[in-house]
NUZA-930044 format. One record per residue (C-alpha): x, y, z. Coordinates in steps of 0.05 Angstrom, whole numbers. Last residue first. Layout:
% residues N
REC	X	Y	Z
...
//
This chain:
% residues 651
REC	-640	-688	-83
REC	-568	-708	-72
REC	-556	-656	-18
REC	-621	-634	16
REC	-662	-580	-19
REC	-654	-505	-10
REC	-594	-504	-58
REC	-640	-534	-111
REC	-682	-470	-112
REC	-619	-427	-121
REC	-593	-470	-178
REC	-601	-425	-240
REC	-613	-362	-199
REC	-599	-317	-259
REC	-544	-277	-227
REC	-533	-223	-175
REC	-557	-249	-108
REC	-571	-323	-120
REC	-521	-339	-175
REC	-467	-296	-142
REC	-479	-331	-75
REC	-474	-401	-105
REC	-412	-383	-145
REC	-377	-352	-85
REC	-394	-413	-43
REC	-363	-459	-95
REC	-302	-414	-98
REC	-294	-417	-22
REC	-299	-493	-24
REC	-248	-497	-80
REC	-200	-452	-43
REC	-203	-498	17
REC	-189	-560	-26
REC	-131	-525	-60
REC	-101	-512	9
REC	-101	-442	38
REC	-41	-401	62
REC	-79	-336	71
REC	-55	-275	32
REC	-107	-283	-24
REC	-162	-293	27
REC	-146	-225	56
REC	-111	-189	113
REC	-92	-255	145
REC	-114	-288	210
REC	-103	-358	237
REC	-164	-386	273
REC	-155	-458	250
REC	-210	-454	198
REC	-180	-392	166
REC	-191	-320	187
REC	-195	-264	136
REC	-191	-190	148
REC	-220	-120	138
REC	-264	-128	76
REC	-294	-189	109
REC	-282	-265	112
REC	-287	-300	178
REC	-285	-373	199
REC	-257	-403	135
REC	-232	-475	125
REC	-280	-517	168
REC	-334	-464	162
REC	-335	-475	87
REC	-357	-547	97
REC	-414	-527	143
REC	-432	-471	95
REC	-439	-523	40
REC	-487	-564	82
REC	-524	-499	96
REC	-535	-487	22
REC	-548	-560	5
REC	-605	-558	55
REC	-597	-588	124
REC	-627	-647	159
REC	-612	-633	232
REC	-555	-673	263
REC	-557	-632	327
REC	-482	-620	329
REC	-474	-609	254
REC	-532	-560	254
REC	-502	-523	314
REC	-435	-518	279
REC	-470	-492	216
REC	-500	-436	258
REC	-434	-421	294
REC	-392	-415	230
REC	-416	-348	201
REC	-410	-307	265
REC	-349	-346	286
REC	-322	-410	317
REC	-257	-436	346
REC	-262	-504	378
REC	-248	-529	448
REC	-277	-593	477
REC	-307	-600	546
REC	-369	-637	522
REC	-356	-663	451
REC	-366	-737	468
REC	-441	-733	457
REC	-466	-662	462
REC	-540	-681	467
REC	-520	-738	513
REC	-501	-688	567
REC	-574	-668	576
REC	-578	-597	601
REC	-538	-576	540
REC	-483	-525	531
REC	-454	-491	469
REC	-402	-439	488
REC	-376	-373	462
REC	-321	-322	469
REC	-302	-255	438
REC	-261	-236	377
REC	-249	-174	336
REC	-196	-150	386
REC	-151	-211	375
REC	-161	-219	300
REC	-149	-146	288
REC	-86	-146	330
REC	-61	-209	294
REC	-76	-178	226
REC	-33	-119	245
REC	-66	-52	259
REC	-48	10	219
REC	-116	24	188
REC	-156	1	249
REC	-166	72	275
REC	-166	71	351
REC	-90	71	357
REC	-30	25	366
REC	-68	-38	386
REC	-65	-84	447
REC	-20	-36	485
REC	-64	-34	547
REC	-79	39	536
REC	-97	25	464
REC	-144	-30	486
REC	-177	10	541
REC	-194	61	488
REC	-162	129	478
REC	-203	192	466
REC	-182	237	523
REC	-229	207	575
REC	-233	133	558
REC	-270	95	503
REC	-294	26	522
REC	-310	-2	453
REC	-346	-64	480
REC	-325	-131	450
REC	-368	-162	397
REC	-429	-208	390
REC	-415	-246	454
REC	-437	-318	451
REC	-485	-369	482
REC	-516	-429	447
REC	-560	-465	498
REC	-585	-534	481
REC	-648	-560	514
REC	-680	-627	532
REC	-745	-611	570
REC	-744	-642	639
REC	-725	-576	670
REC	-685	-572	735
REC	-619	-565	697
REC	-653	-512	655
REC	-667	-467	714
REC	-595	-472	738
REC	-570	-457	667
REC	-612	-394	664
REC	-589	-370	732
REC	-516	-381	713
REC	-525	-344	648
REC	-555	-286	688
REC	-494	-286	732
REC	-448	-284	671
REC	-486	-225	642
REC	-484	-190	709
REC	-408	-199	713
REC	-401	-174	642
REC	-438	-110	659
REC	-401	-101	725
REC	-332	-107	692
REC	-351	-61	635
REC	-376	-9	685
REC	-313	-20	727
REC	-271	-3	666
REC	-306	64	661
REC	-292	81	734
REC	-220	58	726
REC	-210	110	672
REC	-236	166	715
REC	-193	143	774
REC	-131	143	729
REC	-102	78	704
REC	-35	45	718
REC	-59	18	786
REC	-115	-25	756
REC	-141	-73	809
REC	-217	-79	804
REC	-263	-101	861
REC	-319	-149	840
REC	-391	-128	854
REC	-384	-60	820
REC	-438	-9	834
REC	-430	63	810
REC	-505	68	802
REC	-500	15	747
REC	-494	66	691
REC	-464	121	734
REC	-393	112	707
REC	-416	115	634
REC	-406	54	591
REC	-456	74	538
REC	-460	19	515
REC	-497	-47	519
REC	-485	-95	578
REC	-559	-99	598
REC	-581	-108	525
REC	-593	-181	508
REC	-612	-211	441
REC	-649	-278	442
REC	-660	-327	384
REC	-710	-381	406
REC	-719	-447	369
REC	-773	-480	411
REC	-799	-551	405
REC	-872	-564	391
REC	-933	-592	426
REC	-966	-526	444
REC	-941	-536	516
REC	-870	-536	488
REC	-882	-469	456
REC	-909	-439	520
REC	-851	-467	562
REC	-800	-440	513
REC	-834	-372	515
REC	-832	-370	590
REC	-759	-392	590
REC	-742	-336	542
REC	-778	-285	588
REC	-738	-311	647
REC	-676	-299	605
REC	-697	-227	596
REC	-705	-216	671
REC	-635	-245	683
REC	-606	-203	627
REC	-634	-141	660
REC	-671	-93	613
REC	-632	-30	598
REC	-599	33	627
REC	-568	0	689
REC	-612	-58	708
REC	-686	-59	689
REC	-740	-111	697
REC	-745	-111	773
REC	-697	-132	828
REC	-748	-178	861
REC	-767	-214	797
REC	-837	-237	778
REC	-849	-243	704
REC	-920	-224	685
REC	-908	-237	610
REC	-926	-165	591
REC	-855	-143	605
REC	-831	-187	549
REC	-877	-152	499
REC	-852	-83	520
REC	-780	-105	512
REC	-789	-137	443
REC	-820	-204	424
REC	-822	-229	352
REC	-863	-289	329
REC	-860	-340	273
REC	-787	-331	253
REC	-769	-359	184
REC	-717	-310	159
REC	-771	-268	124
REC	-806	-259	191
REC	-739	-235	219
REC	-723	-186	164
REC	-783	-139	167
REC	-792	-128	242
REC	-716	-130	249
REC	-704	-68	206
REC	-638	-54	242
REC	-669	-12	299
REC	-738	10	320
REC	-767	-53	352
REC	-752	-37	425
REC	-699	-66	470
REC	-690	-134	504
REC	-700	-172	439
REC	-735	-239	433
REC	-740	-277	366
REC	-784	-338	357
REC	-779	-402	317
REC	-830	-458	326
REC	-805	-529	315
REC	-838	-595	296
REC	-860	-578	226
REC	-798	-604	191
REC	-789	-535	160
REC	-780	-505	229
REC	-711	-532	245
REC	-671	-517	182
REC	-718	-458	177
REC	-684	-425	236
REC	-618	-424	198
REC	-647	-390	137
REC	-676	-421	73
REC	-643	-386	15
REC	-670	-335	-35
REC	-719	-309	16
REC	-676	-253	47
REC	-661	-225	-23
REC	-736	-220	-39
REC	-744	-167	16
REC	-698	-118	-21
REC	-640	-107	25
REC	-643	-63	88
REC	-606	-104	141
REC	-544	-117	98
REC	-535	-43	86
REC	-501	-36	19
REC	-444	14	15
REC	-398	-34	-22
REC	-438	-85	-63
REC	-460	-148	-26
REC	-424	-214	-11
REC	-372	-177	30
REC	-427	-153	77
REC	-443	-224	99
REC	-490	-279	75
REC	-502	-341	117
REC	-574	-326	136
REC	-580	-330	212
REC	-508	-312	231
REC	-495	-267	171
REC	-561	-230	186
REC	-549	-223	260
REC	-480	-192	254
REC	-504	-128	219
REC	-555	-119	274
REC	-501	-121	328
REC	-458	-69	293
REC	-416	-35	346
REC	-359	-41	396
REC	-313	-83	351
REC	-340	-116	289
REC	-338	-178	245
REC	-334	-229	302
REC	-290	-289	314
REC	-312	-331	374
REC	-256	-364	413
REC	-274	-429	447
REC	-329	-472	474
REC	-364	-540	468
REC	-393	-549	536
REC	-389	-585	603
REC	-319	-561	623
REC	-335	-493	594
REC	-393	-487	643
REC	-347	-470	701
REC	-314	-414	662
REC	-381	-385	641
REC	-408	-388	713
REC	-348	-353	745
REC	-340	-302	690
REC	-326	-242	735
REC	-276	-285	775
REC	-256	-252	840
REC	-210	-195	863
REC	-199	-173	791
REC	-135	-155	755
REC	-121	-111	695
REC	-49	-114	668
REC	-65	-158	607
REC	-136	-173	582
REC	-153	-247	582
REC	-195	-238	644
REC	-242	-197	600
REC	-273	-262	573
REC	-324	-233	526
REC	-395	-205	527
REC	-411	-142	488
REC	-486	-158	484
REC	-501	-232	495
REC	-530	-263	432
REC	-567	-323	458
REC	-591	-382	416
REC	-637	-423	461
REC	-652	-487	422
REC	-703	-537	448
REC	-681	-608	437
REC	-707	-656	384
REC	-667	-719	391
REC	-684	-775	342
REC	-648	-743	284
REC	-681	-743	215
REC	-632	-775	167
REC	-578	-733	135
REC	-559	-719	63
REC	-486	-715	42
REC	-436	-662	22
REC	-374	-659	-22
REC	-402	-697	-82
REC	-468	-661	-77
REC	-431	-594	-78
REC	-394	-617	-141
REC	-460	-633	-176
REC	-488	-565	-158
REC	-425	-530	-184
REC	-430	-570	-249
REC	-502	-547	-256
REC	-477	-476	-244
REC	-430	-481	-303
REC	-483	-510	-347
REC	-530	-453	-329
REC	-479	-399	-345
REC	-418	-369	-311
REC	-354	-386	-350
REC	-309	-350	-301
REC	-348	-336	-237
REC	-385	-270	-241
REC	-349	-206	-219
REC	-388	-165	-170
REC	-408	-100	-203
REC	-357	-44	-191
REC	-385	0	-138
REC	-414	69	-151
REC	-445	92	-85
REC	-388	63	-44
REC	-339	107	-83
REC	-381	168	-64
REC	-376	150	10
REC	-300	143	5
REC	-298	207	-35
REC	-334	247	18
REC	-297	218	78
REC	-225	222	52
REC	-196	181	-5
REC	-138	144	26
REC	-156	145	99
REC	-230	131	87
REC	-217	75	37
REC	-166	44	84
REC	-214	46	143
REC	-272	20	100
REC	-231	-40	73
REC	-226	-31	-1
REC	-261	-53	-66
REC	-224	-32	-128
REC	-266	2	-182
REC	-271	76	-170
REC	-196	89	-171
REC	-182	164	-172
REC	-126	187	-219
REC	-157	253	-238
REC	-176	233	-309
REC	-198	164	-283
REC	-242	198	-232
REC	-275	240	-285
REC	-290	178	-326
REC	-309	137	-265
REC	-359	190	-243
REC	-388	196	-312
REC	-398	121	-321
REC	-427	113	-251
REC	-476	168	-262
REC	-489	225	-213
REC	-424	260	-232
REC	-448	269	-303
REC	-514	296	-279
REC	-478	346	-234
REC	-437	369	-294
REC	-500	377	-337
REC	-536	413	-280
REC	-479	462	-275
REC	-477	474	-350
REC	-552	487	-352
REC	-549	533	-292
REC	-492	573	-323
REC	-532	579	-387
REC	-592	605	-349
REC	-550	654	-309
REC	-519	681	-373
REC	-587	688	-406
REC	-613	733	-350
REC	-567	750	-293
REC	-502	728	-262
REC	-471	757	-199
REC	-401	734	-183
REC	-367	801	-174
REC	-429	831	-142
REC	-429	776	-89
REC	-361	796	-62
REC	-384	810	9
REC	-430	749	9
REC	-377	703	-19
REC	-329	728	34
REC	-382	714	88
REC	-391	643	62
REC	-316	632	66
REC	-315	659	138
REC	-372	612	156
REC	-330	554	129
REC	-271	575	172
REC	-314	581	233
REC	-340	510	222
REC	-268	484	218
REC	-250	525	280
REC	-308	492	317
REC	-299	421	294
REC	-226	419	313
REC	-242	411	387
REC	-280	347	373
REC	-356	345	380
REC	-381	312	444
REC	-425	249	443
REC	-459	230	508
REC	-487	159	504
REC	-482	111	445
REC	-552	83	454
REC	-582	152	450
REC	-544	166	386
REC	-571	103	355
REC	-642	121	377
REC	-637	190	346
REC	-607	164	282
REC	-664	114	273
REC	-687	143	206
REC	-615	146	183
REC	-603	72	198
REC	-595	52	125
REC	-546	110	122
REC	-496	65	155
REC	-486	26	90
REC	-454	89	59
REC	-398	81	109
REC	-376	125	167
REC	-308	107	194
REC	-289	51	242
REC	-264	56	313
REC	-328	33	347
REC	-365	90	380
REC	-313	146	372
REC	-305	129	298
REC	-380	133	291
REC	-379	201	326
REC	-325	228	280
REC	-362	205	218
REC	-426	237	244
REC	-387	302	255
REC	-356	299	186
REC	-425	287	154
REC	-455	345	193
REC	-398	392	175
REC	-404	375	101
REC	-479	384	103
REC	-472	453	135
REC	-420	476	85
REC	-462	454	25
REC	-525	484	57
REC	-490	552	65
REC	-453	554	-1
REC	-516	562	-43
REC	-533	626	-5
REC	-463	654	-19
REC	-472	639	-93
REC	-535	680	-98
REC	-573	678	-164
REC	-619	626	-134
REC	-615	575	-191
REC	-544	593	-211
REC	-519	588	-140
REC	-558	524	-127
REC	-526	489	-187
REC	-457	519	-176
REC	-457	500	-102
REC	-484	431	-119
REC	-424	420	-166
REC	-372	451	-120
REC	-378	395	-68
REC	-364	339	-117
REC	-311	382	-151
REC	-275	392	-85
REC	-275	317	-74
REC	-246	305	-143
REC	-193	358	-133
REC	-171	331	-66
REC	-170	259	-90
REC	-128	280	-150
REC	-80	317	-104
REC	-67	254	-63
REC	-1	259	-25
REC	-1	335	-24
REC	-74	340	-3
REC	-66	286	51
REC	-4	320	80
REC	-39	388	80
REC	-99	360	116
REC	-55	327	168
REC	-17	393	177
REC	-84	424	193
REC	-95	375	249
REC	-150	330	276
REC	-149	283	216
REC	-225	277	208
REC	-245	346	231
REC	-191	377	187
REC	-210	332	130
REC	-281	357	133
REC	-258	429	136
REC	-211	420	77
REC	-264	388	33
REC	-314	442	50
REC	-262	496	34
REC	-243	462	-31
REC	-316	461	-53
REC	-321	534	-33
REC	-260	547	-77
REC	-296	512	-134
REC	-356	557	-127
REC	-311	618	-124
REC	-273	597	-187
REC	-336	584	-227
REC	-369	649	-206
REC	-303	686	-216
REC	-298	661	-288
REC	-370	678	-303
REC	-361	747	-271
REC	-300	760	-314
REC	-336	741	-378
REC	-395	785	-359
REC	-354	848	-349
REC	-348	879	-280
REC	-394	890	-221
REC	-465	863	-221
REC	-519	908	-191
REC	-520	949	-127
REC	-482	1008	-157
REC	-527	1007	-218
REC	-588	1012	-174
REC	-559	1072	-138
REC	-543	1107	-204
REC	-615	1098	-227
REC	-641	1129	-161
REC	-594	1189	-169
REC	-619	1202	-239
REC	-691	1201	-215
//
């Protein structure tokens, strides 16, 4: 009996209670430091990089460690086993770091809180990205965390808490976690440690400065968008009056053409890349059509990723900068998408148009089945629906990994015909997929119709470039087939064709084709110049019509456009009656093509890092301030004039 009692004492807590409480707190905080270090190791790729960040930003290090220590303390006190609490914390940290690495590998931008809106579709997103391999540093970082957990297991008697002490520790831990879960508490602790939780930053800068954990945490507690100075109903009535002074109502146009609005996945004029040469023109049709079209540079918001995040700004006019940091623009409260009449509704509200969306993939991504009906689209057709249209094509529905653009365009023509036969005009928004990543060498069965000349690249690198070349060639050929069919049609039709973003085109070893060509210094955008951002965040577009009179004297003209300017440009071209909101966006598009956290592009295509750095006239600044006021009123404010913004100017 005596021996049994002695054995139980040997397995129980070791040392006085005060010492075990101190060691419990210290061990939990050290585990927080370990998770922080492991994540930074995966992110920076080197241990010296972790040390440099820690020395430059000790407050950021301590705040991050505290954020990870808090759940370790809570779970440790609840379970009575600190080592057991460290396991999920370490695993979660590794998973987040790995997802961040993969997102950087896909498009050169870090993980943001907004990306968690796609969490339920993570499997589909990963499948679209292709093979994703963890970095070499992932495994030693994971081993380091396992070693820390093992040390906590071996020293568990020194941190063991029982009875009242354990309950008090649990209460203290929950209190601390509760403080950190509130914006006020987070900002108070952050202020003490010198962490800015107020200033909005570009995601790459936020990630580099604060690390992954803290950058995500900052997104969760954004500073509320500042209202315009003097914001009240009288102020917004003055805004409305000024908008009416700057815009004018339109008469119903006589021409009512069909509109085929086509987002061509990762399409751009790759002949503008240096060094690379092609034994033929991969954009033969696009280049020929430019002489008959309005065309030019198309400024995007992304590189290699984010198609769904581009659709909302194009069709609705709002962009991510209009929303709090960390907000996914595709997963807003449904009422947000109905504050303004969308682009399609500028056509459908007259009653003579039917709006439909066609997508060459399935309906699982970017919440499209919810947002598109709210944006005024009557019908949605995805890949399965298109394949039910009995389209006859000798080469089949699929090319590479996805539906052929040519097959998809035949589906758009079928829908246009059906809408026209119903007595209405068609406003069709189509999203292609044939040129979507992954750009793996076997994607098109190693086929490349146009020989590539790239002597400075390795065979493996040339194989990947050929996939991009073949994908863009096929997109161009499909455009040619579409235009040929429309030339033979008696139905007046306007085609708006643009590339949503350039492909990422990552090479073996981690570089991209753009870094290898010297177009940017590295994959991370943090150290890019505004000119490099503006170049690589741009594609090409054209607006073509099968009846030249629909373009008037604009055929063959060049004009820069963008995600947020192309819709207003179409409205201007077609003379559609527009709401005050879209009339204002037309005016804004003349002075600002792109405005994001990353960069600003004025109406002439000149880039700056921000609106404040751009050389804007007082008139341009006024237009941007009017837009800011209208957006604030609709999204954050009392909606004093939101209903009136959906009426024609002067109403």
